[in-house]
C-alpha positions in Angstrom: 0.0 51.4 44.7 -1.7 48.2 45.9 -0.4 45.0 44.3 -1.5 41.4 44.7 0.6 38.4 45.5 -0.5 34.9 44.3 -0.5 32.7 47.3 0.6 29.6 45.3 3.5 30.9 43.3 4.4 34.3 44.9 4.0 36.3 41.7 3.2 40.0 42.5 0.7 41.6 40.1 -1.2 44.7 39.5 -5.0 44.6 40.0 -5.7 44.2 36.3 -3.1 41.4 35.8 -4.3 39.7 39.0 -7.9 39.6 37.6 -6.7 38.3 34.3 -4.6 35.5 36.0 -7.4 34.7 38.3 -10.0 34.4 35.4 -7.5 32.2 33.5 -6.2 29.9 36.3 -8.9 29.7 38.9 -12.3 31.0 37.9 -12.6 29.1 34.6 -15.2 31.5 33.3 -17.8 30.1 35.7 -20.1 32.9 36.7 -21.5 30.8 39.6 -18.0 30.2 41.2 -18.5 31.2 44.8 -14.7 31.5 45.5 -13.4 35.0 45.1 -9.9 36.2 44.1 -9.1 36.8 47.8 -8.9 33.0 48.2 -5.8 33.0 45.9 -4.2 36.5 46.3 -3.0 38.6 49.1 -3.1 42.4 48.7 0.1 44.2 49.2 1.5 47.8 49.4 5.0 49.2 49.7 5.9 50.7 53.0 6.3 54.5 52.5 9.4 54.6 54.6 11.6 51.7 53.5 9.9 50.3 50.4 9.4 46.8 51.6 6.1 45.0 50.7 3.6 44.5 53.5 0.1 43.0 53.6 -3.0 45.1 53.3 -4.4 47.9 51.2 -3.9 50.9 53.5 -0.8 52.6 52.1 -0.2 54.6 55.2 0.5 51.5 57.2 4.2 50.8 57.9 5.8 47.4 57.4 6.5 45.3 60.4 10.2 46.2 60.7 9.4 50.0 60.6 6.6 49.6 63.1 9.1 47.9 65.4 11.8 50.5 64.8 9.6 53.6 65.2 6.8 52.4 67.6 4.2 53.7 65.2 1.8 52.0 62.9 1.2 54.7 60.4 3.6 56.7 58.2 1.6 59.9 58.9 2.5 59.5 62.6 6.3 59.9 61.9 
């Protein structure tokens, strides 16, 4: 499952909740707003091995600590 962390306050939200918060706090209902949600949120996923959150949307990618420990980038390589 991909989650999204608010860069300002650290809240971790589902995609639906992130869009709701973005519309409420940042977009202001302005259809011409050129700034997208990715300016305010970082996509995260949980490492399949240890469960730590790591940046990105590819759920097969291990977190930094697991990459260092195993010498692999992807869970499927273990």
